[in-house]
C-alpha positions as CSV (number, residue, x, y, z in Angstrom):
1,M,3.9,13.7,0.4
2,S,1.0,15.0,2.4
3,T,1.6,15.6,6.1
4,R,-2.1,15.6,7.0
5,K,-3.0,14.1,10.4
6,I,-5.4,11.2,10.6
7,S,-8.3,12.8,12.3
8,K,-10.9,10.2,11.5
9,P,-11.2,6.5,12.3
10,L,-9.3,4.3,10.0
11,R,-11.1,1.8,7.7
12,R,-10.2,-1.8,8.1
13,V,-9.7,-3.8,4.9
14,T,-8.8,-7.3,4.1
15,L,-6.3,-8.1,1.3
16,T,-5.1,-11.3,-0.1
17,V,-1.5,-11.0,-1.1
18,D,1.3,-13.2,-2.4
19,P,3.1,-14.7,0.6
20,D,6.5,-13.7,-0.7
21,D,5.3,-10.1,-1.1
22,Y,4.0,-10.0,2.4
23,S,7.2,-11.5,3.8
24,A,9.2,-8.7,2.0
25,I,6.8,-6.0,3.4
26,D,7.0,-7.5,6.9
27,E,10.8,-7.7,6.8
28,L,11.1,-4.1,5.5
29,A,8.7,-2.9,8.2
30,K,10.7,-4.7,11.0
31,Q,13.9,-3.2,9.7
32,S,12.3,0.2,9.7
33,D,10.7,-0.2,13.2
34,V,7.2,0.2,11.9
35,S,4.3,-2.2,11.5
36,A,3.5,-3.9,8.2
37,S,0.1,-2.2,8.4
38,W,1.8,1.2,8.7
39,L,4.0,0.5,5.7
40,I,1.1,-0.6,3.6
41,R,-0.9,2.5,4.5
42,R,2.1,4.7,3.7
43,S,2.5,3.0,0.4
44,M,-1.1,3.4,-0.5
45,K,-0.9,7.1,0.4
46,E,2.2,7.6,-1.7
47,F,0.5,5.9,-4.7
48,L,-2.6,8.1,-4.3
49,D,-0.5,11.2,-4.0
50,R,1.3,10.4,-7.3
51,H,-2.0,9.7,-9.1
52,T,-4.4,12.1,-7.6
53,E,-4.8,14.1,-10.8
54,D,-5.1,11.1,-13.1
55,E,-8.5,10.3,-14.4
56,R,-7.4,6.7,-15.0
57,I,-4.2,4.8,-14.6
58,E,-3.0,2.0,-16.8
59,I,-1.6,-0.9,-14.8
60,P,-0.4,-3.9,-16.8
61,K,-1.4,-7.2,-15.4
62,L,1.4,-9.4,-14.1
63,K,1.7,-12.8,-15.8
64,Q,0.5,-14.7,-12.7
65,E,-2.7,-12.5,-12.2
66,K,-6.0,-14.0,-13.4
67,S,-8.8,-12.0,-14.8
């Protein structure tokens, strides 16, 4: 993973997530002594690092997702 330093202001976003997913993230963050926000930013960065060369990614929809 990239070790770049954050040298610019962070951008605030609002997400709507499944309450169970957020609870799992929050618990993992607490166990790891980091904030849920930090864990989500780290997860996003890892995802982008894995797919940076991809022109497009195929992500199948979960059954509960609506179009």
